[in-house]
The first five atom37 places (N, CA, C, CB, O) and aatype in JSON, in Angstrom:
{
  "aatype": [12, 15, 11, 10, 9, 0, 3, 6, 10, 16, 11, 10, 2, 11, 10, 11, 5, 3, 7, 19, 9, 16, 15, 11, 6, 13, 6, 6, 5, 11, 11, 11, 10, 10, 18, 3, 2, 3, 11, 6, 13, 6, 2, 6, 2, 6, 2, 6, 13, 3, 5, 2, 6, 3, 3, 6, 18, 18, 6, 9, 1, 14, 15, 11, 1, 16, 16, 0, 7, 9, 13, 0, 10, 10, 10, 7, 16, 13, 7, 19, 8, 1, 13, 18, 12, 7, 18, 16, 7, 10, 7, 9, 10, 18, 10, 10, 13, 4, 17, 16, 7, 9, 14, 16, 9, 10, 7, 10, 9, 6, 7, 9, 9, 18, 10, 16, 9, 15, 3, 6, 6, 13, 3, 13, 6, 11, 3, 1, 16, 18, 14, 3, 13, 6, 6, 2, 6, 15, 2, 7],
  "atom_mask": [
    [1, 1, 1, 1, 1],
    [1, 1, 1, 1, 1],
    [1, 1, 1, 1, 1],
    [1, 1, 1, 1, 1],
    [1, 1, 1, 1, 1],
    [1, 1, 1, 1, 1],
    [1, 1, 1, 1, 1],
    [1, 1, 1, 1, 1],
    [1, 1, 1, 1, 1],
    [1, 1, 1, 1, 1],
    [1, 1, 1, 1, 1],
    [1, 1, 1, 1, 1],
    [1, 1, 1, 1, 1],
    [1, 1, 1, 1, 1],
    [1, 1, 1, 1, 1],
    [1, 1, 1, 1, 1],
    [1, 1, 1, 1, 1],
    [1, 1, 1, 1, 1],
    [1, 1, 1, 0, 1],
    [1, 1, 1, 1, 1],
    [1, 1, 1, 1, 1],
    [1, 1, 1, 1, 1],
    [1, 1, 1, 1, 1],
    [1, 1, 1, 1, 1],
    [1, 1, 1, 1, 1],
    [1, 1, 1, 1, 1],
    [1, 1, 1, 1, 1],
    [1, 1, 1, 1, 1],
    [1, 1, 1, 1, 1],
    [1, 1, 1, 1, 1],
    [1, 1, 1, 1, 1],
    [1, 1, 1, 1, 1],
    [1, 1, 1, 1, 1],
    [1, 1, 1, 1, 1],
    [1, 1, 1, 1, 1],
    [1, 1, 1, 1, 1],
    [1, 1, 1, 1, 1],
    [1, 1, 1, 1, 1],
    [1, 1, 1, 1, 1],
    [1, 1, 1, 1, 1],
    [1, 1, 1, 1, 1],
    [1, 1, 1, 1, 1],
    [1, 1, 1, 1, 1],
    [1, 1, 1, 1, 1],
    [1, 1, 1, 1, 1],
    [1, 1, 1, 1, 1],
    [1, 1, 1, 1, 1],
    [1, 1, 1, 1, 1],
    [1, 1, 1, 1, 1],
    [1, 1, 1, 1, 1],
    [1, 1, 1, 1, 1],
    [1, 1, 1, 1, 1],
    [1, 1, 1, 1, 1],
    [1, 1, 1, 1, 1],
    [1, 1, 1, 1, 1],
    [1, 1, 1, 1, 1],
    [1, 1, 1, 1, 1],
    [1, 1, 1, 1, 1],
    [1, 1, 1, 1, 1],
    [1, 1, 1, 1, 1],
    [1, 1, 1, 1, 1],
    [1, 1, 1, 1, 1],
    [1, 1, 1, 1, 1],
    [1, 1, 1, 1, 1],
    [1, 1, 1, 1, 1],
    [1, 1, 1, 1, 1],
    [1, 1, 1, 1, 1],
    [1, 1, 1, 1, 1],
    [1, 1, 1, 0, 1],
    [1, 1, 1, 1, 1],
    [1, 1, 1, 1, 1],
    [1, 1, 1, 1, 1],
    [1, 1, 1, 1, 1],
    [1, 1, 1, 1, 1],
    [1, 1, 1, 1, 1],
    [1, 1, 1, 0, 1],
    [1, 1, 1, 1, 1],
    [1, 1, 1, 1, 1],
    [1, 1, 1, 0, 1],
    [1, 1, 1, 1, 1],
    [1, 1, 1, 1, 1],
    [1, 1, 1, 1, 1],
    [1, 1, 1, 1, 1],
    [1, 1, 1, 1, 1],
    [1, 1, 1, 1, 1],
    [1, 1, 1, 0, 1],
    [1, 1, 1, 1, 1],
    [1, 1, 1, 1, 1],
    [1, 1, 1, 0, 1],
    [1, 1, 1, 1, 1],
    [1, 1, 1, 0, 1],
    [1, 1, 1, 1, 1],
    [1, 1, 1, 1, 1],
    [1, 1, 1, 1, 1],
    [1, 1, 1, 1, 1],
    [1, 1, 1, 1, 1],
    [1, 1, 1, 1, 1],
    [1, 1, 1, 1, 1],
    [1, 1, 1, 1, 1],
    [1, 1, 1, 1, 1],
    [1, 1, 1, 0, 1],
    [1, 1, 1, 1, 1],
    [1, 1, 1, 1, 1],
    [1, 1, 1, 1, 1],
    [1, 1, 1, 1, 1],
    [1, 1, 1, 1, 1],
    [1, 1, 1, 0, 1],
    [1, 1, 1, 1, 1],
    [1, 1, 1, 1, 1],
    [1, 1, 1, 1, 1],
    [1, 1, 1, 0, 1],
    [1, 1, 1, 1, 1],
    [1, 1, 1, 1, 1],
    [1, 1, 1, 1, 1],
    [1, 1, 1, 1, 1],
    [1, 1, 1, 1, 1],
    [1, 1, 1, 1, 1],
    [1, 1, 1, 1, 1],
    [1, 1, 1, 1, 1],
    [1, 1, 1, 1, 1],
    [1, 1, 1, 1, 1],
    [1, 1, 1, 1, 1],
    [1, 1, 1, 1, 1],
    [1, 1, 1, 1, 1],
    [1, 1, 1, 1, 1],
    [1, 1, 1, 1, 1],
    [1, 1, 1, 1, 1],
    [1, 1, 1, 1, 1],
    [1, 1, 1, 1, 1],
    [1, 1, 1, 1, 1],
    [1, 1, 1, 1, 1],
    [1, 1, 1, 1, 1],
    [1, 1, 1, 1, 1],
    [1, 1, 1, 1, 1],
    [1, 1, 1, 1, 1],
    [1, 1, 1, 1, 1],
    [1, 1, 1, 1, 1],
    [1, 1, 1, 1, 1],
    [1, 1, 1, 1, 1],
    [1, 1, 1, 0, 1]
  ],
  "atom_positions": [
    [[0.86, -1.17, 0.0], [0.0, 0.0, 0.0], [0.9, 1.23, 0.0], [-0.98, 0.0, 1.24], [1.89, 1.29, 0.74]],
    [[0.57, 2.2, -0.82], [1.42, 3.38, -0.95], [1.27, 4.29, 0.26], [1.08, 4.14, -2.23], [0.31, 4.19, 1.02]],
    [[2.24, 5.17, 0.43], [2.24, 6.1, 1.56], [1.05, 7.05, 1.48], [3.56, 6.9, 1.6], [0.46, 7.39, 2.5]],
    [[0.68, 7.48, 0.27], [-0.45, 8.39, 0.12], [-1.74, 7.76, 0.62], [-0.6, 8.79, -1.35], [-2.54, 8.42, 1.3]],
    [[-1.95, 6.5, 0.3], [-3.16, 5.81, 0.75], [-3.14, 5.65, 2.26], [-3.29, 4.44, 0.06], [-4.16, 5.82, 2.93]],
    [[-1.97, 5.31, 2.8], [-1.86, 5.17, 4.24], [-2.16, 6.5, 4.94], [-0.44, 4.67, 4.62], [-2.83, 6.53, 5.97]],
    [[-1.66, 7.59, 4.36], [-1.94, 8.91, 4.94], [-3.44, 9.23, 4.88], [-1.15, 10.0, 4.2], [-4.0, 9.74, 5.85]],
    [[-4.07, 8.92, 3.76], [-5.51, 9.17, 3.61], [-6.31, 8.35, 4.62], [-5.97, 8.84, 2.17], [-7.26, 8.84, 5.22]],
    [[-5.9, 7.1, 4.8], [-6.61, 6.25, 5.77], [-6.43, 6.78, 7.2], [-6.1, 4.8, 5.69], [-7.35, 6.72, 8.01]],
    [[-5.24, 7.3, 7.49], [-4.99, 7.88, 8.81], [-5.88, 9.1, 9.03], [-3.49, 8.27, 8.95], [-6.45, 9.28, 10.11]],
    [[-5.98, 9.95, 8.0], [-6.85, 11.13, 8.1], [-8.31, 10.73, 8.3], [-6.72, 12.01, 6.83], [-9.01, 11.3, 9.13]],
    [[-8.75, 9.74, 7.53], [-10.13, 9.27, 7.67], [-10.38, 8.71, 9.07], [-10.44, 8.19, 6.61], [-11.43, 8.96, 9.66]],
    [[-9.43, 7.97, 9.59], [-9.56, 7.41, 10.93], [-9.64, 8.51, 11.99], [-8.39, 6.46, 11.23], [-10.41, 8.41, 12.94]],
    [[-8.84, 9.54, 11.81], [-8.87, 10.67, 12.76], [-10.24, 11.37, 12.69], [-7.73, 11.69, 12.45], [-10.8, 11.73, 13.73]],
    [[-10.77, 11.56, 11.47], [-12.1, 12.18, 11.33], [-13.17, 11.32, 12.02], [-12.46, 12.37, 9.83], [-14.1, 11.85, 12.63]],
    [[-13.03, 10.01, 11.91], [-13.99, 9.12, 12.55], [-13.88, 9.23, 14.07], [-13.77, 7.65, 12.11], [-14.9, 9.28, 14.76]],
    [[-12.67, 9.27, 14.58], [-12.46, 9.37, 16.03], [-12.95, 10.71, 16.58], [-10.99, 9.18, 16.37], [-13.44, 10.79, 17.7]],
    [[-12.82, 11.76, 15.78], [-13.27, 13.09, 16.2], [-14.79, 13.25, 16.07], [-12.57, 14.16, 15.39], [-15.35, 14.24, 16.53]],
    [[-15.45, 12.26, 15.43], [-16.9, 12.31, 15.29], [-17.37, 13.11, 14.09], [0.0, 0.0, 0.0], [-18.56, 13.38, 13.97]],
    [[-16.45, 13.49, 13.2], [-16.83, 14.25, 12.01], [-17.56, 13.35, 11.02], [-15.58, 14.88, 11.36], [-18.51, 13.78, 10.37]],
    [[-17.11, 12.1, 10.9], [-17.8, 11.14, 10.04], [-18.17, 9.9, 10.86], [-16.9, 10.74, 8.82], [-17.56, 9.62, 11.89]],
    [[-19.19, 9.19, 10.4], [-19.63, 7.98, 11.11], [-18.77, 6.8, 10.69], [-21.14, 7.69, 10.82], [-17.99, 6.88, 9.73]],
    [[-18.92, 5.69, 11.41], [-18.18, 4.47, 11.08], [-18.56, 3.97, 9.7], [-18.44, 3.38, 12.12], [-17.72, 3.48, 8.95]],
    [[-19.84, 4.1, 9.36], [-20.3, 3.66, 8.05], [-19.66, 4.5, 6.95], [-21.84, 3.75, 7.96], [-19.21, 3.96, 5.94]],
    [[-19.61, 5.83, 7.14], [-18.97, 6.7, 6.15], [-17.48, 6.38, 6.03], [-19.18, 8.18, 6.53], [-16.91, 6.4, 4.94]],
    [[-16.86, 6.1, 7.19], [-15.44, 5.75, 7.19], [-15.2, 4.51, 6.33], [-14.94, 5.51, 8.62], [-14.3, 4.48, 5.5]],
    [[-16.02, 3.46, 6.55], [-15.86, 2.22, 5.79], [-16.09, 2.45, 4.3], [-16.84, 1.15, 6.32], [-15.36, 1.89, 3.47]],
    [[-17.08, 3.25, 3.95], [-17.35, 3.54, 2.54], [-16.17, 4.26, 1.89], [-18.63, 4.38, 2.39], [-15.75, 3.91, 0.79]],
    [[-15.64, 5.27, 2.59], [-14.49, 6.02, 2.06], [-13.26, 5.12, 1.94], [-14.18, 7.24, 2.96], [-12.49, 5.21, 0.98]],
    [[-13.08, 4.26, 2.93], [-11.95, 3.33, 2.93], [-12.04, 2.38, 1.73], [-11.9, 2.53, 4.24], [-11.05, 2.17, 1.03]],
    [[-13.24, 1.82, 1.51], [-13.43, 0.91, 0.38], [-13.18, 1.63, -0.94], [-14.85, 0.32, 0.4], [-12.51, 1.1, -1.83]],
    [[-13.71, 2.85, -1.06], [-13.54, 3.61, -2.29], [-12.06, 3.9, -2.54], [-14.32, 4.93, -2.22], [-11.58, 3.77, -3.66]],
    [[-11.35, 4.28, -1.49], [-9.93, 4.59, -1.6], [-9.14, 3.35, -2.04], [-9.4, 5.12, -0.27], [-8.3, 3.44, -2.93]],
    [[-9.4, 2.23, -1.41], [-8.69, 1.0, -1.75], [-9.09, 0.49, -3.13], [-8.95, -0.08, -0.7], [-8.26, -0.03, -3.87]],
    [[-10.37, 0.63, -3.48], [-10.86, 0.19, -4.79], [-10.19, 1.0, -5.9], [-12.4, 0.32, -4.87], [-9.75, 0.44, -6.9]],
    [[-10.12, 2.33, -5.72], [-9.48, 3.18, -6.72], [-8.01, 2.81, -6.88], [-9.61, 4.65, -6.33], [-7.49, 2.82, -8.0]],
    [[-7.36, 2.5, -5.77], [-5.95, 2.1, -5.83], [-5.8, 0.79, -6.59], [-5.37, 1.97, -4.41], [-4.86, 0.63, -7.38]],
    [[-6.71, -0.16, -6.37], [-6.65, -1.43, -7.09], [-6.82, -1.21, -8.58], [-7.73, -2.39, -6.58], [-6.15, -1.86, -9.39]],
    [[-7.73, -0.3, -8.96], [-7.96, -0.01, -10.38], [-6.69, 0.57, -11.01], [-9.14, 0.96, -10.55], [-6.32, 0.18, -12.12]],
    [[-6.03, 1.49, -10.32], [-4.79, 2.07, -10.83], [-3.73, 0.99, -10.98], [-4.29, 3.19, -9.9], [-3.0, 0.96, -11.98]],
    [[-3.64, 0.09, -9.99], [-2.67, -1.0, -10.04], [-2.95, -1.91, -11.23], [-2.7, -1.8, -8.72], [-2.01, -2.32, -11.93]],
    [[-4.22, -2.24, -11.48], [-4.58, -3.08, -12.62], [-4.21, -2.4, -13.93], [-6.08, -3.41, -12.59], [-3.69, -3.05, -14.84]],
    [[-4.47, -1.1, -14.04], [-4.13, -0.38, -15.27], [-2.63, -0.38, -15.51], [-4.65, 1.04, -15.2], [-2.19, -0.53, -16.65]],
    [[-1.84, -0.2, -14.45], [-0.39, -0.24, -14.59], [0.05, -1.61, -15.06], [0.29, 0.12, -13.27], [0.92, -1.72, -15.93]],
    [[-0.54, -2.68, -14.49], [-0.16, -4.04, -14.87], [-0.57, -4.34, -16.3], [-0.79, -5.04, -13.93], [0.16, -5.03, -17.01]],
    [[-1.73, -3.84, -16.75], [-2.15, -4.06, -18.13], [-1.14, -3.45, -19.09], [-3.55, -3.46, -18.37], [-0.83, -4.05, -20.12]],
    [[-0.63, -2.28, -18.77], [0.37, -1.65, -19.62], [1.65, -2.49, -19.67], [0.69, -0.24, -19.13], [2.28, -2.61, -20.72]],
    [[2.03, -3.07, -18.52], [3.22, -3.91, -18.49], [3.01, -5.13, -19.36], [3.54, -4.33, -17.06], [3.93, -5.54, -20.08]],
    [[1.81, -5.74, -19.32], [1.55, -6.92, -20.13], [1.55, -6.57, -21.6], [0.23, -7.56, -19.73], [1.99, -7.38, -22.42]],
    [[1.07, -5.39, -21.96], [1.08, -4.98, -23.36], [2.51, -4.84, -23.87], [0.32, -3.66, -23.54], [2.81, -5.18, -25.01]],
    [[3.4, -4.32, -23.01], [4.77, -4.12, -23.42], [5.51, -5.45, -23.57], [5.48, -3.22, -22.42], [6.34, -5.6, -24.47]],
    [[5.22, -6.39, -22.69], [5.94, -7.67, -22.69], [4.99, -8.81, -23.01], [6.62, -7.9, -21.33], [5.01, -9.85, -22.34]],
    [[4.16, -8.64, -24.02], [3.09, -9.61, -24.29], [3.64, -11.01, -24.54], [2.28, -9.16, -25.49], [3.12, -11.97, -23.99]],
    [[4.68, -11.13, -25.34], [5.22, -12.45, -25.65], [5.86, -13.09, -24.43], [6.23, -12.36, -26.78], [5.7, -14.29, -24.21]],
    [[6.58, -12.3, -23.61], [7.23, -12.85, -22.43], [6.22, -13.28, -21.38], [8.17, -11.83, -21.85], [6.42, -14.29, -20.72]],
    [[5.15, -12.53, -21.23], [4.18, -12.79, -20.18], [3.12, -13.82, -20.59], [3.51, -11.5, -19.79], [2.37, -14.29, -19.74]],
    [[3.05, -14.17, -21.87], [1.99, -15.04, -22.36], [1.92, -16.34, -21.58], [2.19, -15.33, -23.84], [0.83, -16.79, -21.23]],
    [[3.05, -16.94, -21.3], [3.08, -18.24, -20.64], [2.79, -18.15, -19.16], [4.4, -18.89, -20.86], [2.45, -19.16, -18.54]],
    [[2.92, -16.97, -18.58], [2.67, -16.82, -17.15], [1.21, -16.54, -16.83], [3.52, -15.73, -16.6], [0.77, -16.79, -15.71]],
    [[0.42, -16.02, -17.8], [-0.93, -15.6, -17.5], [-2.01, -16.52, -18.05], [-1.15, -14.23, -18.02], [-3.19, -16.28, -17.8]],
    [[-1.64, -17.55, -18.79], [-2.65, -18.43, -19.36], [-2.52, -19.83, -18.77], [-2.53, -18.48, -20.89], [-1.43, -20.24, -18.38]],
    [[-3.62, -20.56, -18.71], [-3.52, -21.94, -18.25], [-2.82, -22.79, -19.31], [-4.93, -22.52, -17.93], [-2.83, -22.45, -20.49]],
    [[-2.23, -23.87, -18.9], [-1.45, -24.7, -19.8], [-2.35, -25.63, -20.61], [-0.42, -25.5, -19.03], [-2.98, -26.53, -20.05]],
    [[-2.41, -25.42, -21.91], [-3.14, -26.33, -22.79], [-2.39, -27.65, -22.91], [-3.36, -25.71, -24.19], [-3.0, -28.7, -23.14]],
    [[-1.1, -27.59, -22.77], [-0.26, -28.78, -22.89], [-0.66, -29.83, -21.86], [1.23, -28.41, -22.73], [-0.81, -31.0, -22.19]],
    [[-0.84, -29.4, -20.63], [-1.21, -30.32, -19.56], [-2.59, -30.91, -19.81], [-1.18, -29.6, -18.21], [-2.8, -32.11, -19.64]],
    [[-3.53, -30.07, -20.22], [-4.89, -30.55, -20.5], [-4.87, -31.55, -21.64], [-5.81, -29.37, -20.84], [-5.5, -32.6, -21.55]],
    [[-4.15, -31.24, -22.71], [-4.06, -32.16, -23.85], [-3.39, -33.47, -23.44], [-3.29, -31.5, -25.01], [-3.8, -34.54, -23.89]],
    [[-2.37, -33.38, -22.61], [-1.69, -34.59, -22.13], [-2.61, -35.48, -21.32], [0.0, 0.0, 0.0], [-2.6, -36.7, -21.48]],
    [[-3.4, -34.87, -20.45], [-4.33, -35.66, -19.63], [-5.42, -36.26, -20.51], [-4.95, -34.78, -18.52], [-5.8, -37.41, -20.33]],
    [[-5.93, -35.47, -21.46], [-6.92, -36.0, -22.4], [-6.34, -37.2, -23.17], [-7.38, -34.89, -23.4], [-7.01, -38.21, -23.35]],
    [[-5.08, -37.06, -23.61], [-4.46, -38.14, -24.38], [-4.31, -39.4, -23.54], [-3.08, -37.69, -24.91], [-4.56, -40.5, -24.03]],
    [[-3.91, -39.25, -22.28], [-3.74, -40.43, -21.42], [-5.07, -41.09, -21.08], [-3.01, -40.03, -20.14], [-5.18, -42.32, -21.1]],
    [[-6.07, -40.29, -20.76], [-7.34, -40.85, -20.28], [-8.34, -41.14, -21.39], [-7.96, -39.91, -19.29], [-9.08, -42.13, -21.32]],
    [[-8.38, -40.28, -22.41], [-9.39, -40.42, -23.47], [-8.77, -40.5, -24.86], [-10.36, -39.25, -23.42], [-9.43, -40.22, -25.86]],
    [[-7.49, -40.88, -24.92], [-6.79, -40.96, -26.19], [-7.4, -41.97, -27.15], [0.0, 0.0, 0.0], [-7.29, -41.81, -28.36]],
    [[-8.04, -42.98, -26.61], [-8.7, -43.99, -27.43], [-9.72, -43.36, -28.37], [-9.39, -45.03, -26.55], [-9.9, -43.82, -29.5]],
    [[-10.37, -42.32, -27.91], [-11.42, -41.68, -28.69], [-10.94, -40.4, -29.38], [-12.61, -41.36, -27.8], [-11.73, -39.72, -30.04]],
    [[-9.67, -40.06, -29.24], [-9.1, -38.9, -29.93], [-9.51, -37.55, -29.37], [0.0, 0.0, 0.0], [-9.44, -36.54, -30.08]],
    [[-9.94, -37.52, -28.11], [-10.4, -36.26, -27.52], [-9.29, -35.2, -27.54], [-10.87, -36.49, -26.07], [-9.56, -34.03, -27.78]],
    [[-8.06, -35.62, -27.29], [-6.95, -34.67, -27.3], [-6.74, -34.06, -28.68], [-5.66, -35.35, -26.83], [-6.34, -32.9, -28.8]],
    [[-7.0, -34.84, -29.72], [-6.85, -34.32, -31.08], [-7.92, -33.28, -31.41], [-6.91, -35.47, -32.08], [-7.62, -32.26, -32.02]],
    [[-9.15, -33.54, -31.01], [-10.21, -32.55, -31.19], [-9.87, -31.28, -30.42], [-11.58, -33.12, -30.74], [-10.05, -30.17, -30.92]],
    [[-9.38, -31.45, -29.2], [-9.06, -30.32, -28.33], [-7.98, -29.42, -28.95], [-8.59, -30.83, -26.96], [-8.0, -28.21, -28.77]],
    [[-7.03, -30.03, -29.67], [-5.93, -29.26, -30.25], [-6.22, -28.78, -31.66], [-4.68, -30.09, -30.25], [-5.36, -28.14, -32.27]],
    [[-7.4, -29.06, -32.19], [-7.77, -28.54, -33.5], [-7.54, -29.5, -34.66], [0.0, 0.0, 0.0], [-7.7, -29.11, -35.81]],
    [[-7.17, -30.73, -34.38], [-6.97, -31.74, -35.42], [-8.23, -32.59, -35.55], [-5.73, -32.63, -35.11], [-8.26, -33.74, -35.12]],
    [[-9.27, -32.01, -36.12], [-10.56, -32.68, -36.2], [-10.49, -33.96, -37.04], [-11.61, -31.74, -36.79], [-11.08, -34.98, -36.67]],
    [[-9.77, -33.91, -38.16], [-9.63, -35.08, -39.01], [-9.0, -36.26, -38.28], [0.0, 0.0, 0.0], [-9.49, -37.38, -38.37]],
    [[-7.92, -36.0, -37.56], [-7.28, -37.07, -36.79], [-8.18, -37.55, -35.65], [-5.93, -36.59, -36.22], [-8.2, -38.73, -35.32]],
    [[-8.94, -36.62, -35.06], [-9.88, -37.01, -34.01], [-10.91, -38.0, -34.54], [0.0, 0.0, 0.0], [-11.25, -38.97, -33.87]],
    [[-11.41, -37.74, -35.73], [-12.39, -38.64, -36.34], [-11.74, -39.99, -36.66], [-12.98, -38.01, -37.62], [-12.35, -41.04, -36.49]],
    [[-10.49, -39.95, -37.14], [-9.77, -41.19, -37.43], [-9.58, -42.03, -36.17], [-8.4, -40.86, -38.06], [-9.75, -43.25, -36.2]],
    [[-9.25, -41.38, -35.06], [-9.12, -42.08, -33.79], [-10.45, -42.72, -33.4], [-8.64, -41.12, -32.68], [-10.49, -43.86, -32.93]],
    [[-11.53, -41.97, -33.6], [-12.86, -42.51, -33.28], [-13.2, -43.73, -34.14], [-13.93, -41.43, -33.48], [-13.74, -44.72, -33.64]],
    [[-12.88, -43.67, -35.42], [-13.18, -44.78, -36.32], [-12.42, -46.06, -35.96], [-12.87, -44.38, -37.75], [-12.94, -47.16, -36.12]],
    [[-11.2, -45.89, -35.48], [-10.38, -47.06, -35.17], [-10.25, -47.35, -33.67], [-9.03, -46.87, -35.75], [-9.37, -48.12, -33.27]],
    [[-11.09, -46.75, -32.85], [-10.98, -46.93, -31.4], [-11.15, -48.4, -30.99], [-12.01, -46.08, -30.69], [-10.6, -48.81, -29.97]],
    [[-11.88, -49.18, -31.77], [-12.12, -50.59, -31.43], [-10.87, -51.44, -31.62], [-13.24, -51.14, -32.29], [-10.81, -52.56, -31.1]],
    [[-9.85, -50.94, -32.37], [-8.66, -51.74, -32.64], [-7.62, -51.68, -31.52], [-8.03, -51.29, -33.93], [-6.78, -52.56, -31.41]],
    [[-7.68, -50.65, -30.7], [-6.68, -50.49, -29.64], [-5.48, -49.66, -30.07], [0.0, 0.0, 0.0], [-4.69, -49.23, -29.22]],
    [[-5.34, -49.42, -31.35], [-4.2, -48.62, -31.85], [-4.26, -47.19, -31.32], [-4.19, -48.61, -33.4], [-3.25, -46.67, -30.86]],
    [[-5.43, -46.53, -31.38], [-5.49, -45.18, -30.82], [-5.17, -45.12, -29.33], [-6.86, -44.6, -31.06], [-4.69, -44.11, -28.83]],
    [[-5.45, -46.21, -28.61], [-5.12, -46.25, -27.18], [-3.62, -46.16, -26.98], [-5.67, -47.53, -26.52], [-3.14, -45.39, -26.15]],
    [[-2.89, -46.95, -27.74], [-1.42, -46.96, -27.64], [-0.87, -45.59, -28.07], [-0.8, -48.09, -28.52], [-0.01, -45.03, -27.4]],
    [[-1.38, -45.08, -29.19], [-0.93, -43.76, -29.66], [-1.26, -42.67, -28.64], [-1.58, -43.42, -31.02], [-0.45, -41.78, -28.4]],
    [[-2.44, -42.74, -28.04], [-2.84, -41.76, -27.03], [-1.91, -41.78, -25.83], [0.0, 0.0, 0.0], [-1.54, -40.72, -25.32]],
    [[-1.52, -42.96, -25.38], [-0.59, -43.06, -24.25], [0.77, -42.45, -24.6], [-0.41, -44.53, -23.82], [1.35, -41.71, -23.8]],
    [[1.26, -42.77, -25.79], [2.55, -42.23, -26.22], [2.47, -40.7, -26.35], [2.99, -42.86, -27.57], [3.34, -39.99, -25.85]],
    [[1.42, -40.21, -27.0], [1.27, -38.77, -27.18], [1.08, -38.06, -25.84], [0.08, -38.47, -28.11], [1.61, -36.97, -25.64]],
    [[0.33, -38.67, -24.94], [0.14, -38.07, -23.61], [1.46, -37.9, -22.89], [0.0, 0.0, 0.0], [1.7, -36.86, -22.28]],
    [[2.32, -38.9, -22.95], [3.63, -38.81, -22.31], [4.47, -37.72, -22.97], [4.37, -40.18, -22.37], [5.15, -36.95, -22.3]],
    [[4.41, -37.66, -24.31], [5.17, -36.62, -25.02], [4.68, -35.24, -24.63], [5.05, -36.81, -26.55], [5.49, -34.36, -24.31]],
    [[3.36, -35.04, -24.63], [2.81, -33.72, -24.31], [3.19, -33.28, -22.9], [1.28, -33.74, -24.44], [3.46, -32.1, -22.66]],
    [[3.22, -34.22, -21.97], [3.51, -33.86, -20.59], [5.0, -33.66, -20.32], [2.98, -34.94, -19.66], [5.38, -33.13, -19.28]],
    [[5.85, -34.08, -21.27], [7.29, -33.93, -21.03], [7.93, -32.78, -21.82], [7.99, -35.21, -21.38], [9.05, -32.38, -21.51]],
    [[7.24, -32.25, -22.84], [7.82, -31.13, -23.58], [7.43, -29.8, -22.93], [7.36, -31.16, -25.07], [6.52, -29.76, -22.1]],
    [[8.11, -28.74, -23.31], [7.82, -27.42, -22.73], [6.54, -26.83, -23.35], [9.02, -26.46, -22.95], [6.1, -27.27, -24.41]],
    [[5.97, -25.85, -22.67], [4.77, -25.17, -23.18], [5.06, -24.51, -24.53], [4.27, -24.12, -22.18], [4.24, -24.58, -25.44]],
    [[6.21, -23.87, -24.64], [6.56, -23.18, -25.87], [6.65, -24.16, -27.04], [7.88, -22.43, -25.71], [6.12, -23.9, -28.12]],
    [[7.34, -25.27, -26.82], [7.48, -26.27, -27.87], [6.12, -26.85, -28.25], [8.43, -27.4, -27.42], [5.84, -27.06, -29.43]],
    [[5.28, -27.1, -27.27], [3.94, -27.62, -27.55], [3.15, -26.63, -28.39], [3.18, -27.92, -26.24], [2.53, -27.01, -29.39]],
    [[3.16, -25.36, -27.99], [2.39, -24.35, -28.72], [2.86, -24.21, -30.16], [2.48, -23.01, -28.01], [2.04, -24.14, -31.08]],
    [[4.15, -24.15, -30.35], [4.68, -23.89, -31.69], [4.65, -25.1, -32.6], [6.08, -23.39, -31.58], [4.6, -24.94, -33.82]],
    [[4.67, -26.31, -32.05], [4.76, -27.49, -32.9], [3.5, -28.35, -32.93], [5.89, -28.33, -32.45], [3.24, -29.01, -33.94]],
    [[2.71, -28.35, -31.88], [1.6, -29.3, -31.79], [0.22, -28.68, -31.83], [1.74, -30.08, -30.56], [-0.7, -29.27, -32.4]],
    [[0.04, -27.51, -31.25], [-1.29, -26.96, -31.0], [-1.77, -26.1, -32.16], [-1.3, -26.14, -29.71], [-1.23, -25.01, -32.37]],
    [[-2.75, -26.56, -32.91], [-3.29, -25.79, -34.03], [-4.1, -24.58, -33.59], [-4.14, -26.68, -34.9], [-4.3, -23.65, -34.38]],
    [[-4.57, -24.57, -32.37], [-5.37, -23.44, -31.9], [-4.5, -22.29, -31.43], [-6.3, -23.87, -30.78], [-5.02, -21.22, -31.13]],
    [[-3.17, -22.48, -31.36], [-2.25, -21.41, -30.97], [-2.17, -20.4, -32.12], [-0.83, -21.98, -30.63], [-2.05, -20.8, -33.27]],
    [[-2.24, -19.09, -31.83], [-2.32, -18.07, -32.88], [-1.21, -18.11, -33.92], [-2.33, -16.73, -32.26], [-1.48, -17.87, -35.1]],
    [[0.0, -18.41, -33.55], [1.13, -18.38, -34.49], [1.43, -19.74, -35.1], [2.36, -17.87, -33.79], [2.48, -19.91, -35.73]],
    [[0.54, -20.71, -34.95], [0.81, -22.07, -35.42], [1.08, -22.12, -36.92], [-0.35, -22.99, -35.07], [2.03, -22.77, -37.36]],
    [[0.25, -21.44, -37.72], [0.37, -21.5, -39.17], [1.7, -20.92, -39.65], [-0.8, -20.77, -39.82], [2.3, -21.43, -40.59]],
    [[2.16, -19.84, -39.01], [3.45, -19.25, -39.37], [4.56, -20.25, -39.11], [3.7, -17.94, -38.58], [5.45, -20.42, -39.94]],
    [[4.51, -20.92, -37.95], [5.55, -21.88, -37.58], [5.51, -23.11, -38.47], [5.42, -22.28, -36.12], [6.55, -23.69, -38.77]],
    [[4.31, -23.52, -38.88], [4.16, -24.7, -39.73], [4.82, -24.46, -41.09], [2.68, -25.06, -39.91], [5.45, -25.36, -41.64]],
    [[4.67, -23.25, -41.62], [5.25, -22.95, -42.94], [6.76, -22.74, -42.85], [4.59, -21.71, -43.54], [7.48, -22.94, -43.84]],
    [[7.26, -22.32, -41.69], [8.69, -22.09, -41.52], [9.48, -23.37, -41.29], [8.92, -21.14, -40.36], [10.67, -23.42, -41.57]],
    [[8.86, -24.39, -40.8], [9.65, -25.54, -40.47], [8.83, -26.72, -40.39], [0.0, 0.0, 0.0], [9.34, -27.81, -40.12]]
  ]
}
């Protein structure tokens, strides 16, 4: 909490003790003061994220890699992980051959791979729903 806010809270507390404002008014002013400070803090953080969007991307989003890995291990037989990552054709192929057991083995292998590679590698090489996937696919 900044010194200015602490000073304002001290002034408000003194006004309450002197009887100039009621306890209810004190609480309302306190909430407003802290709420405004939170809004300023959020705006400052939004600007930081805009400046470092690529660096911060992996810190602010949930990991699709982990979800896809768990889907592959538990529901790989039916190709759920493939549908989740945007490979609808392969998902349908897994569904068509689920009775053979081959998709089960592939799902286990893919699940282990997904859970052992980094988020960056997963996004750039495996995940079709990642915004830059098409650029990376054409580059390599």
